[in-house]
VOTOR-745757 format. One line per field, with one value per residue: residue in three letters; x, y, z of N, C-alpha, C in turn. Coordinates in pm, 1 decimal. Layout:
% VOTOR-745757
r = [ALA, ...] .
nxx = [X, ...] .
nyy = [Y, ...] .
nzz = [Z, ...] .
caxx = [X, ...] .
cayy = [Y, ...] .
cazz = [Z, ...] .
cxx = [X, ...] .
cyy = [Y, ...] .
czz = [Z, ...] .
//
This chain:
% VOTOR-745757
r = [MET, ILE, LYS, LEU, PRO, THR, GLU, THR, GLN, ASP, PRO, ILE, PHE, ASP, ILE, ASP, HIS, ILE, SER, MET, ILE, ILE, TYR, GLY, GLN, PRO, LYS, ILE, GLY, LYS, SER, THR, PHE, CYS, SER, ARG, PHE, GLU, ASN, ALA, LEU, PHE, MET, ALA, THR, GLU, PRO, GLY, LEU, ASN, TYR, LEU, LYS, THR, LYS, ASN, VAL, ARG, VAL, ASN, ASP, TRP, ASN, GLU, CYS, LEU, GLU, LEU, VAL, SER, ILE, LEU, GLU, LYS, GLY, GLY, HIS, GLY, TYR, LYS, THR, LEU, ILE, VAL, ASP, THR, VAL, ASP, GLN, LEU, TRP, ALA, PHE, CYS, THR, GLU, TYR, VAL, ARG, LYS, SER, ARG, LYS, VAL, GLU, SER, LEU, VAL, ASP, ILE, PRO, TYR, GLY, LYS, GLY, LYS, ASP, LEU, ALA, SER, THR, ALA, PHE, SER, ASP, LEU, ILE, ALA, ARG, ILE, VAL, ARG, LEU, ASN, MET, GLY, MET, VAL, PHE, VAL, SER, HIS, ALA, GLN, MET, ALA, ASP, VAL, GLU, THR, THR, ASN, GLY, LYS, VAL, SER, LYS, PHE, LEU, PRO, THR, ILE, PRO, GLU, ARG, ALA, ARG, ALA, VAL, ILE, LEU, PRO, LEU, VAL, ASP, VAL, ILE, GLY, PHE, ALA, THR, SER, GLU, VAL, THR, TYR, THR, PRO, ASP, GLY, ASP, ARG, VAL, GLU, LYS, ARG, LEU, LEU, ARG, VAL, ALA, PRO, SER, SER, VAL, TRP, GLU, ALA, GLY, ASP, ARG, SER, GLY, ARG, LEU, SER, ASP, PRO, LEU, PRO, LEU, ASN, TYR, TYR, ILE, PHE, LYS, LYS, GLN, TYR, LEU, GLY, GLU, SER, ALA, GLN, GLU, ASN, ASN, ALA] .
nxx = [-1815.5, -1502.3, -1344.0, -1121.6, -924.0, -983.3, -890.4, -637.7, -591.8, -623.0, -406.0, -504.9, -582.6, -700.2, -783.6, -955.8, -931.0, -680.8, -392.2, -187.6, 95.1, 196.1, 459.9, 653.5, 822.1, 677.8, 409.6, 470.0, 290.1, 142.3, -117.3, -266.2, -221.8, -355.6, -614.5, -718.4, -812.8, -1096.7, -1413.0, -1316.0, -1263.8, -1141.1, -990.7, -921.8, -671.6, -500.3, -470.1, -479.7, -609.3, -753.0, -724.6, -781.7, -1005.3, -1202.7, -1371.9, -1405.8, -1355.1, -1293.8, -1110.6, -1046.6, -953.0, -886.0, -1129.5, -1305.1, -1195.8, -1251.0, -1527.8, -1580.1, -1488.8, -1670.4, -1908.5, -1852.1, -1839.6, -2102.0, -2179.7, -2321.7, -2243.7, -2103.6, -1839.2, -1513.6, -1240.3, -1041.8, -863.0, -610.4, -493.4, -291.1, -123.6, 61.1, -40.1, -264.8, -156.3, -54.1, -293.4, -387.1, -194.7, -227.2, -488.5, -463.2, -291.6, -448.4, -666.8, -552.1, -479.1, -223.4, 89.8, 259.5, 319.9, 522.2, 483.5, 300.8, 264.6, 509.2, 603.7, 399.0, 270.5, 329.2, 267.6, -8.4, -92.6, -5.6, -169.0, -428.7, -403.7, -345.4, -582.5, -769.4, -668.3, -703.9, -981.4, -1025.7, -913.5, -1102.4, -1313.7, -1329.2, -1246.7, -1042.6, -732.4, -531.9, -247.9, -107.3, 203.3, 475.5, 822.7, 1142.3, 1493.5, 1683.2, 1906.3, 1982.1, 2034.1, 2211.8, 2315.0, 2554.0, 2640.5, 2571.5, 2338.5, 2215.6, 1880.0, 1574.0, 1266.7, 921.1, 768.0, 624.5, 611.3, 812.2, 656.6, 403.7, 479.3, 553.9, 309.5, 180.9, 354.8, 406.2, 152.3, 65.4, 48.4, 184.7, 454.4, 522.8, 753.8, 744.8, 911.7, 1146.4, 1319.1, 1581.5, 1686.1, 1884.1, 1841.5, 2010.4, 2036.9, 2059.3, 1833.3, 1632.7, 1477.0, 1224.8, 1114.7, 847.7, 836.9, 748.9, 886.9, 910.1, 1057.2, 1262.8, 1535.7, 1865.4, 1859.2, 1603.3, 1284.5, 1076.9, 843.9, 675.2, 435.7, 281.1, 435.1, 405.5, 456.2, 656.6, 983.7, 1162.9, 825.4, 610.1, 474.8, 181.7, -148.0, -310.6, -137.5, -13.4, -235.6, -300.6, -69.1, -71.3, -301.9, -219.2, -241.8, -132.0, 132.7, 387.0, 337.0, 260.2, 494.0, 631.0] .
nyy = [-2614.0, -2724.5, -2660.7, -2751.6, -2521.6, -2445.3, -2261.9, -2009.1, -1754.0, -1408.5, -1128.3, -918.3, -589.6, -385.5, -101.7, -66.2, -290.2, -302.7, -392.7, -258.0, -106.7, 200.1, 395.9, 632.3, 940.5, 1152.3, 1368.7, 1388.8, 1339.4, 1105.6, 1035.3, 1220.2, 1130.7, 882.1, 969.4, 1025.7, 799.7, 650.9, 660.4, 596.1, 472.5, 571.0, 394.4, 536.7, 525.3, 694.5, 1048.9, 1318.2, 1370.9, 1597.3, 1812.7, 1719.8, 1620.2, 1370.8, 1054.4, 911.4, 690.1, 728.4, 524.8, 392.3, 180.4, -176.2, -318.9, -141.4, -136.6, -399.0, -381.6, -197.0, -338.3, -549.4, -415.6, -339.0, -588.9, -657.6, -541.3, -340.9, -75.5, 82.4, 164.9, 147.2, 117.9, 45.5, 232.3, 192.4, 381.2, 460.6, 147.0, 81.5, 173.7, 16.7, -236.5, -176.4, -133.2, -395.0, -543.6, -421.2, -492.4, -772.2, -776.5, -654.6, -829.8, -1055.7, -964.1, -859.9, -682.5, -657.9, -803.4, -988.1, -1096.8, -1296.2, -1641.4, -1881.5, -1741.7, -1670.8, -1436.7, -1259.5, -1437.8, -1470.2, -1210.6, -1190.7, -1381.7, -1275.9, -1034.4, -1125.7, -1262.1, -1052.0, -904.2, -1094.3, -1096.9, -840.9, -871.3, -1045.6, -876.7, -796.4, -553.9, -274.2, -231.9, -34.6, 17.4, 235.0, 355.2, 467.8, 562.4, 413.2, 400.2, 114.5, -148.8, -415.6, -756.5, -894.5, -1100.0, -991.3, -881.8, -649.5, -387.8, -50.1, 46.9, 186.2, 113.6, 13.1, 123.2, -60.6, -329.0, -632.6, -870.6, -786.9, -680.5, -911.6, -1017.3, -823.9, -736.6, -963.2, -987.7, -765.4, -607.2, -386.1, -211.9, 88.7, 347.4, 657.2, 948.4, 1223.6, 1432.5, 1650.3, 1906.7, 2153.4, 2453.6, 2605.4, 2866.1, 2837.2, 2795.0, 2611.9, 2303.0, 2083.7, 1756.5, 1537.0, 1195.6, 857.8, 558.6, 246.6, 36.6, -236.3, -192.1, -157.4, 33.9, 102.0, -49.8, -181.7, -254.7, -391.3, -572.4, -550.3, -458.9, -237.9, 16.5, 305.2, 390.6, 640.0, 756.1, 1043.6, 1149.3, 1118.4, 1047.5, 1027.7, 1003.8, 769.3, 593.2, 594.0, 485.2, 232.9, 124.7, 112.1, 332.0, 569.2, 589.7, 683.4, 945.7, 1056.4, 1066.1, 1268.0] .
nzz = [-846.8, -951.6, -1260.7, -1517.8, -1709.6, -2055.3, -2229.3, -2271.6, -2034.5, -2094.3, -2016.6, -1743.7, -1698.2, -1485.3, -1335.4, -1127.6, -978.2, -882.1, -689.8, -450.3, -287.9, -161.8, -57.9, 134.2, 227.9, 487.6, 389.0, 118.6, -77.8, -96.5, -1.0, -144.7, -407.2, -384.6, -340.6, -586.2, -706.9, -857.2, -702.5, -442.9, -111.8, 193.6, 451.8, 723.0, 927.1, 1049.1, 1124.6, 880.3, 645.8, 622.3, 446.1, 201.1, -60.5, 7.4, 54.4, 355.1, 634.0, 962.5, 1159.2, 1479.5, 1624.6, 1633.7, 1633.2, 1510.6, 1257.3, 1176.5, 1179.6, 974.7, 747.7, 756.4, 692.8, 429.6, 314.2, 282.3, 50.5, -223.2, -190.7, -371.7, -379.2, -525.5, -473.9, -193.8, 32.1, 253.5, 495.9, 734.3, 657.1, 843.1, 1089.4, 1099.1, 1151.1, 1405.3, 1546.8, 1539.1, 1688.0, 1934.5, 1993.7, 2023.3, 2242.2, 2445.7, 2452.1, 2555.8, 2796.1, 2873.2, 2921.1, 2709.0, 2383.3, 2404.2, 2647.6, 2626.5, 2660.3, 2542.8, 2326.2, 2151.7, 2094.4, 1870.5, 1669.7, 1701.7, 1643.3, 1378.5, 1255.0, 1297.6, 1158.7, 897.5, 841.7, 829.7, 612.1, 413.8, 402.1, 302.8, 50.0, -61.4, -100.5, -356.6, -461.7, -566.0, -394.1, -193.8, -10.0, 221.6, 334.7, 544.2, 492.9, 556.2, 617.2, 607.8, 704.5, 491.0, 433.7, 167.0, -114.9, -174.8, 55.0, 328.1, 272.2, 267.0, 251.0, 126.5, 276.7, 328.7, 634.4, 776.8, 1013.4, 1004.3, 999.8, 911.9, 670.1, 539.6, 478.5, 317.3, 99.3, -82.2, -177.3, -326.5, -652.8, -737.3, -605.8, -489.8, -454.0, -325.7, -390.8, -411.0, -646.1, -686.3, -895.6, -1074.1, -1254.6, -1539.8, -1450.3, -1185.1, -1035.0, -811.2, -868.8, -791.8, -833.8, -787.6, -761.2, -859.5, -789.8, -937.8, -1020.3, -924.5, -697.4, -558.4, -374.5, -294.0, -209.2, -451.5, -719.0, -1007.9, -1138.3, -1363.8, -1572.3, -1728.1, -1637.9, -1643.0, -1519.3, -1361.2, -1283.6, -1292.3, -976.7, -1004.7, -1026.9, -1258.3, -1476.7, -1396.7, -1407.6, -1684.8, -1795.7, -1672.1, -1781.5, -2037.3, -2209.2, -2421.8, -2313.9, -2387.3, -2462.6, -2217.9, -2079.8, -2186.0] .
caxx = [-1738.4, -1382.7, -1325.1, -993.0, -940.3, -960.4, -828.5, -543.2, -646.6, -550.9, -371.7, -612.1, -536.0, -821.1, -740.5, -1049.1, -896.2, -537.1, -342.1, -69.7, 140.3, 273.0, 523.3, 745.7, 832.9, 553.5, 366.7, 521.5, 176.3, 89.3, -263.2, -319.9, -220.1, -460.5, -747.1, -763.5, -880.0, -1240.4, -1498.8, -1229.0, -1297.8, -1024.9, -990.6, -825.9, -621.5, -424.8, -517.6, -400.4, -689.6, -838.9, -711.6, -808.3, -1144.6, -1209.5, -1471.4, -1323.6, -1405.7, -1186.4, -1114.9, -962.9, -900.5, -901.1, -1270.6, -1366.5, -1148.6, -1331.1, -1665.3, -1584.4, -1478.4, -1797.6, -2005.3, -1817.5, -1869.6, -2244.1, -2196.4, -2419.5, -2193.4, -2057.9, -1696.4, -1433.2, -1106.2, -1023.9, -731.1, -576.4, -398.7, -180.4, -120.2, 143.6, -127.9, -352.6, -82.3, -48.5, -424.6, -396.6, -112.9, -288.6, -606.3, -417.3, -237.2, -557.3, -750.1, -477.7, -456.4, -80.3, 149.8, 328.7, 303.9, 624.7, 438.0, 215.3, 351.3, 564.6, 633.4, 286.9, 207.4, 341.8, 195.8, -150.8, -112.1, 10.4, -287.4, -541.4, -376.2, -359.9, -724.7, -838.6, -623.2, -770.9, -1119.4, -1019.0, -892.5, -1227.7, -1413.0, -1328.1, -1224.4, -902.6, -683.3, -405.9, -196.9, -16.8, 299.7, 586.9, 949.2, 1254.8, 1617.8, 1720.1, 2010.3, 1928.2, 2135.6, 2201.5, 2421.9, 2678.2, 2664.8, 2468.3, 2319.4, 2110.7, 1773.4, 1445.1, 1163.3, 803.2, 790.6, 547.3, 697.8, 845.5, 547.3, 301.3, 538.6, 552.0, 173.1, 140.6, 437.3, 381.4, 13.4, 36.7, 105.6, 271.8, 517.6, 568.0, 827.4, 726.8, 1031.5, 1164.7, 1448.6, 1610.5, 1782.6, 1900.2, 1843.4, 2137.3, 2041.4, 2076.7, 1705.3, 1608.2, 1356.2, 1197.3, 1015.0, 800.9, 840.9, 712.2, 978.6, 842.4, 1152.7, 1345.3, 1665.2, 1940.5, 1843.6, 1465.2, 1194.7, 977.8, 813.0, 560.6, 403.8, 215.0, 536.1, 365.2, 489.0, 793.0, 1051.0, 1055.9, 714.6, 565.8, 381.0, 56.7, -236.3, -366.4, -32.5, -2.4, -349.3, -290.0, 36.4, -116.3, -400.7, -158.3, -293.6, -43.8, 239.4, 496.7, 293.7, 255.4, 628.7, 693.3] .
cayy = [-2726.5, -2681.9, -2710.6, -2715.7, -2426.6, -2492.9, -2152.9, -1927.3, -1625.4, -1288.8, -1041.1, -830.4, -460.8, -319.6, -10.9, -79.7, -409.8, -299.7, -412.5, -171.6, -34.1, 319.6, 441.7, 743.1, 1032.5, 1224.1, 1488.8, 1395.2, 1334.9, 968.5, 1036.5, 1294.6, 1034.2, 782.0, 1032.4, 1038.8, 678.0, 671.8, 597.5, 537.8, 489.4, 563.7, 347.3, 633.0, 482.5, 808.0, 1178.0, 1370.7, 1385.0, 1715.3, 1907.7, 1648.5, 1587.5, 1224.8, 985.6, 834.2, 648.0, 733.4, 410.2, 421.9, 58.7, -296.5, -355.9, -54.2, -184.8, -518.1, -338.5, -135.0, -444.2, -621.9, -335.0, -349.0, -725.5, -667.1, -494.4, -236.7, 53.7, 159.6, 197.6, 62.1, 98.1, 71.1, 286.2, 177.0, 490.8, 382.0, 7.1, 77.6, 187.2, -100.6, -339.1, -134.0, -164.6, -540.2, -589.1, -370.1, -576.4, -900.8, -751.7, -631.2, -949.3, -1150.3, -896.5, -854.0, -552.6, -662.2, -931.2, -1083.0, -1158.3, -1410.8, -1759.8, -1958.2, -1654.5, -1677.4, -1306.8, -1213.5, -1532.9, -1436.6, -1085.8, -1220.2, -1453.8, -1182.3, -939.6, -1198.7, -1291.3, -930.5, -872.3, -1190.9, -1049.9, -725.3, -925.4, -1106.4, -773.3, -776.5, -412.3, -236.4, -207.9, 38.5, 31.4, 348.6, 338.8, 561.4, 504.6, 411.8, 344.9, 1.0, -237.5, -539.7, -853.3, -942.6, -1194.1, -913.8, -818.4, -563.4, -259.3, 35.7, 47.4, 239.1, 11.5, 56.5, 117.2, -166.2, -432.2, -743.4, -968.0, -726.0, -669.6, -1045.0, -1039.9, -725.5, -723.6, -1066.1, -979.0, -654.2, -610.0, -269.7, -152.4, 219.1, 431.4, 799.3, 1020.8, 1349.4, 1452.3, 1792.8, 1948.7, 2298.8, 2510.2, 2675.5, 2990.0, 2806.0, 2779.3, 2476.7, 2239.4, 1956.3, 1670.9, 1425.6, 1079.2, 726.1, 457.1, 116.6, -65.6, -282.2, -125.8, -187.1, 149.1, 106.7, -161.4, -143.3, -361.3, -368.5, -695.0, -521.4, -435.3, -125.2, 144.3, 353.0, 425.2, 684.6, 829.0, 1148.4, 1108.4, 1172.7, 933.0, 1019.6, 946.5, 630.1, 517.3, 578.0, 388.4, 101.1, 76.7, 106.6, 441.8, 682.7, 598.8, 765.5, 1085.5, 1101.5, 1085.5, 1380.8] .
cazz = [-898.2, -1021.9, -1396.4, -1574.4, -1820.5, -2192.0, -2302.9, -2196.7, -1990.6, -2134.0, -1903.7, -1698.5, -1646.9, -1437.4, -1229.1, -1015.4, -902.6, -859.8, -553.7, -451.7, -169.8, -191.3, 65.5, 115.2, 340.4, 517.7, 315.2, -17.9, -170.0, -109.6, 15.7, -258.6, -517.2, -363.1, -343.5, -724.3, -752.0, -872.3, -600.5, -340.8, 29.1, 280.8, 589.3, 776.8, 1057.7, 1101.1, 1073.2, 770.1, 524.4, 636.5, 335.3, 76.7, -86.2, 10.2, 135.3, 446.6, 764.1, 1061.7, 1249.6, 1595.5, 1684.5, 1551.5, 1619.9, 1410.9, 1127.1, 1146.4, 1152.1, 841.5, 646.9, 759.3, 618.6, 287.5, 270.0, 250.1, -86.6, -249.4, -144.9, -486.7, -375.7, -613.1, -420.6, -51.1, 63.1, 394.9, 516.8, 684.5, 696.4, 964.8, 1205.4, 1099.9, 1224.0, 1544.6, 1603.4, 1552.4, 1800.0, 2057.2, 2017.3, 2076.9, 2376.2, 2540.1, 2464.1, 2639.5, 2923.8, 2900.5, 2897.7, 2580.2, 2313.5, 2448.9, 2773.0, 2594.7, 2673.5, 2430.3, 2212.9, 2057.3, 2074.7, 1731.7, 1584.4, 1709.7, 1569.3, 1235.3, 1209.5, 1293.1, 1050.4, 770.2, 822.0, 785.2, 476.5, 325.0, 385.6, 213.8, -85.1, -108.6, -129.8, -501.8, -486.4, -565.8, -258.1, -190.3, 125.2, 233.2, 442.8, 546.8, 446.9, 647.6, 565.8, 691.6, 651.9, 436.3, 393.8, 29.9, -150.6, -182.9, 183.8, 383.8, 204.9, 321.4, 151.5, 169.3, 289.9, 404.0, 778.6, 842.3, 1071.2, 915.1, 984.0, 826.4, 536.1, 479.5, 430.1, 217.4, -21.3, -184.3, -222.2, -416.5, -788.2, -753.7, -488.6, -536.6, -359.4, -356.3, -351.0, -483.8, -711.9, -696.1, -998.2, -1079.7, -1388.6, -1568.4, -1373.5, -1043.2, -966.5, -760.3, -922.2, -725.2, -898.0, -706.2, -848.3, -809.9, -838.2, -940.9, -1062.0, -812.4, -687.1, -436.5, -285.7, -245.2, -239.5, -551.6, -812.9, -1097.2, -1210.8, -1491.2, -1674.6, -1812.3, -1576.5, -1661.5, -1394.2, -1271.5, -1343.4, -1200.2, -872.0, -1057.5, -1045.9, -1392.9, -1560.9, -1351.4, -1458.6, -1829.5, -1823.7, -1625.7, -1876.7, -2169.6, -2291.5, -2452.6, -2213.5, -2436.6, -2458.6, -2080.2, -2028.5, -2255.3] .
cxx = [-1620.1, -1375.3, -1189.2, -1012.4, -912.3, -894.1, -735.2, -607.8, -560.0, -514.9, -486.1, -551.1, -660.0, -783.1, -831.4, -1022.2, -745.2, -505.8, -205.0, -33.4, 221.3, 329.8, 622.2, 745.2, 700.5, 534.6, 424.9, 409.2, 116.2, -63.1, -330.7, -327.8, -337.3, -599.8, -802.7, -828.7, -1031.0, -1317.7, -1415.0, -1282.5, -1170.4, -1062.7, -881.5, -785.3, -540.1, -489.9, -432.1, -477.2, -773.7, -836.1, -728.1, -957.8, -1155.3, -1339.3, -1392.7, -1399.3, -1287.1, -1204.4, -1011.2, -906.5, -932.4, -1047.1, -1341.4, -1319.9, -1229.3, -1473.4, -1677.3, -1577.3, -1608.1, -1905.7, -1979.3, -1850.8, -2016.0, -2273.1, -2295.7, -2373.4, -2139.8, -1911.3, -1617.2, -1296.4, -1104.7, -879.3, -708.3, -462.6, -389.6, -191.8, -31.4, 54.9, -228.1, -285.6, -74.7, -181.4, -436.4, -318.2, -170.8, -412.1, -565.8, -366.4, -348.5, -642.9, -683.9, -440.8, -309.3, -29.0, 215.7, 307.1, 405.4, 585.5, 344.1, 303.3, 392.7, 590.9, 523.3, 224.9, 210.4, 271.9, 46.6, -180.7, -102.3, -112.8, -407.3, -525.2, -397.8, -505.7, -799.7, -797.4, -689.0, -915.8, -1124.1, -999.0, -1024.0, -1337.8, -1426.8, -1324.4, -1075.2, -859.5, -545.3, -368.0, -93.8, 74.2, 401.6, 713.4, 1054.2, 1377.4, 1661.5, 1829.6, 1949.0, 2044.1, 2109.6, 2315.0, 2557.0, 2711.3, 2550.6, 2463.1, 2210.5, 2006.5, 1647.8, 1341.4, 1038.4, 826.8, 707.3, 641.7, 710.2, 729.4, 434.9, 352.1, 534.9, 413.4, 144.2, 222.3, 416.6, 243.0, -6.8, 107.0, 201.9, 323.1, 579.0, 634.8, 815.8, 845.7, 1040.7, 1305.8, 1469.1, 1715.6, 1789.3, 1905.3, 1979.4, 2151.9, 2055.9, 1948.0, 1682.9, 1475.6, 1339.0, 1087.5, 977.2, 776.7, 788.4, 807.2, 910.2, 934.1, 1236.9, 1482.7, 1734.9, 1922.6, 1702.7, 1391.4, 1090.6, 952.4, 686.5, 534.5, 342.0, 316.5, 507.2, 411.9, 634.0, 852.1, 1165.6, 939.6, 671.5, 468.6, 245.6, -33.5, -280.5, -263.7, -12.9, -112.7, -336.3, -180.8, -8.0, -216.5, -345.8, -203.4, -190.4, 66.8, 352.2, 462.2, 297.2, 392.4, 697.8, 709.5] .
cyy = [-2674.1, -2745.5, -2665.0, -2621.9, -2492.5, -2387.0, -2074.6, -1794.0, -1511.0, -1206.9, -945.7, -704.3, -379.1, -233.3, -22.1, -205.2, -418.4, -331.6, -347.5, -127.2, 84.3, 370.1, 553.0, 833.2, 1103.5, 1345.8, 1498.7, 1385.7, 1197.3, 967.5, 1113.8, 1204.8, 937.4, 841.3, 1045.0, 910.5, 700.8, 593.4, 524.1, 567.7, 473.3, 498.7, 428.7, 590.9, 591.7, 937.1, 1220.7, 1391.1, 1512.5, 1807.6, 1841.2, 1622.0, 1435.7, 1179.8, 891.8, 798.0, 647.4, 616.8, 430.6, 298.4, -58.9, -332.7, -268.1, -90.6, -306.6, -479.2, -278.7, -241.4, -524.6, -547.3, -346.7, -487.3, -743.1, -617.6, -380.2, -96.9, 140.7, 197.7, 97.2, 27.7, 132.3, 114.8, 270.8, 273.7, 523.0, 235.4, -11.6, 80.3, 73.0, -214.8, -303.8, -161.0, -314.5, -589.6, -542.0, -452.4, -709.8, -883.3, -736.3, -755.6, -1055.3, -1091.4, -900.3, -714.1, -543.9, -798.2, -1034.3, -1150.6, -1275.9, -1536.0, -1820.8, -1872.6, -1648.1, -1541.3, -1259.4, -1308.4, -1502.2, -1309.2, -1110.5, -1289.2, -1360.9, -1084.1, -1005.9, -1227.2, -1168.2, -893.0, -967.1, -1149.9, -928.8, -770.5, -977.3, -1003.2, -749.5, -628.7, -391.3, -212.1, -145.2, 58.8, 142.9, 326.0, 451.8, 488.8, 511.5, 358.0, 234.6, -79.1, -370.2, -629.7, -900.0, -1041.4, -1124.1, -842.7, -728.5, -430.8, -181.5, 59.8, 110.8, 126.4, 74.1, 37.2, 11.6, -273.5, -553.5, -838.7, -913.9, -714.0, -803.9, -1081.1, -952.3, -733.3, -835.6, -1055.7, -877.4, -670.4, -494.4, -226.1, -22.5, 298.8, 576.4, 876.8, 1149.6, 1356.5, 1601.0, 1816.6, 2101.5, 2343.0, 2574.2, 2806.2, 2965.6, 2792.4, 2632.9, 2423.7, 2103.6, 1881.9, 1558.4, 1306.2, 955.2, 624.7, 320.8, 4.4, -107.1, -216.5, -172.5, -77.1, 158.5, -20.8, -112.9, -261.5, -331.3, -494.6, -667.7, -507.4, -315.6, 10.2, 181.0, 387.3, 520.8, 742.1, 936.6, 1092.6, 1171.5, 1055.1, 918.0, 965.2, 799.4, 543.9, 492.3, 478.5, 247.5, 39.5, 70.3, 215.1, 552.4, 700.2, 689.9, 913.8, 1139.6, 1125.9, 1206.3, 1500.5] .
czz = [-980.6, -1160.0, -1447.1, -1692.7, -1955.2, -2277.8, -2211.8, -2159.9, -2040.3, -2010.0, -1871.6, -1639.2, -1610.7, -1317.7, -1107.2, -932.5, -877.5, -713.4, -547.6, -311.5, -217.9, -59.4, 33.4, 236.4, 365.3, 428.1, 173.9, -120.7, -188.3, -100.8, -97.0, -381.1, -503.7, -374.2, -484.3, -777.3, -753.5, -766.6, -496.0, -201.3, 110.6, 413.2, 658.0, 917.7, 1125.0, 1051.9, 954.7, 641.7, 523.8, 516.2, 199.3, 64.2, -98.0, 76.1, 224.9, 572.9, 859.3, 1158.1, 1359.0, 1664.3, 1593.0, 1529.8, 1517.1, 1269.8, 1083.4, 1108.4, 1012.6, 732.2, 642.2, 680.7, 468.3, 232.2, 231.7, 108.9, -97.7, -214.2, -259.1, -485.6, -458.6, -553.9, -272.3, -28.4, 213.5, 425.5, 666.7, 730.1, 819.3, 1089.3, 1213.0, 1176.7, 1373.1, 1615.3, 1632.0, 1673.5, 1932.7, 2093.6, 2078.8, 2219.5, 2479.8, 2560.3, 2552.0, 2775.2, 2965.6, 2868.4, 2759.9, 2516.3, 2361.1, 2579.7, 2749.5, 2589.9, 2539.9, 2305.8, 2108.9, 2025.9, 1930.9, 1635.4, 1583.6, 1631.6, 1419.2, 1178.7, 1196.1, 1177.5, 914.6, 739.0, 771.4, 643.2, 376.2, 301.0, 292.4, 69.2, -142.4, -134.1, -279.5, -537.6, -513.8, -422.1, -266.1, -44.0, 127.1, 353.3, 436.7, 501.1, 556.5, 574.2, 661.2, 624.0, 611.2, 394.6, 251.3, 3.6, -159.2, -52.8, 226.0, 308.2, 277.1, 212.7, 210.0, 166.2, 350.5, 553.6, 849.2, 895.4, 979.4, 894.0, 897.5, 683.7, 463.9, 427.5, 308.8, 88.8, -122.8, -247.3, -333.2, -551.3, -812.5, -617.0, -534.7, -426.2, -403.9, -302.3, -430.4, -539.6, -732.1, -803.9, -997.5, -1225.9, -1413.4, -1491.1, -1224.3, -966.2, -929.2, -815.3, -855.2, -800.6, -802.5, -797.1, -778.0, -872.0, -827.5, -987.3, -941.8, -815.9, -560.6, -332.7, -227.5, -284.4, -338.8, -643.5, -890.3, -1178.1, -1347.0, -1604.0, -1762.7, -1760.8, -1602.4, -1525.4, -1424.0, -1351.3, -1245.6, -1096.0, -902.4, -1092.8, -1191.0, -1492.3, -1526.3, -1413.3, -1608.5, -1866.7, -1786.1, -1724.0, -2019.0, -2263.2, -2303.8, -2350.3, -2258.3, -2429.1, -2316.5, -2020.2, -2090.0, -2160.5] .
//
């Protein structure tokens, strides 16, 4: 039975219930960052975890993704965060499932242009089930440079590589959109120094965002610093 609230809810900062997408170039450290989440389970839709210490389930198609979520829905597993690595391939599994189930060569062969609608519905339904798991959820994606229309005209911007329909499901859902990138500087002696960073502030150059308002930008691509800032613990000290 629904009851109207009588008190104002305080902000909730719980790293075990975070919703986030992290994207960036290959091998910059996205999966390493995600592997530091406590009691994390990877839904590994792509290879690339062999050199990381993780608990993961390698899924090879849409039905296996559904099966894994069904197992998690039963509870009692002890996992706190589900890492979908990558969400790009999750969408690819979904579209392939719809294509095969309709026995067509391409989604565009489904009458009345319904192919992408069917894929969007199936994808949205699974993401909704993941949300209801009451776990943290982190979606991993690659990065691409794309032209985006703005009020000031067209600009080139880094975006997650997930297709537009999948992006329309994921981006409004998550609390943090993190762009993993690198910055190169040189010492007075001419030595090259590369820093791996996580950008969380919106920019005309990349897609990013932070609903918590606690994360500095940029911050090191380091889970432990990210966690302390998100929880409000010694943020100034961590930036030193």
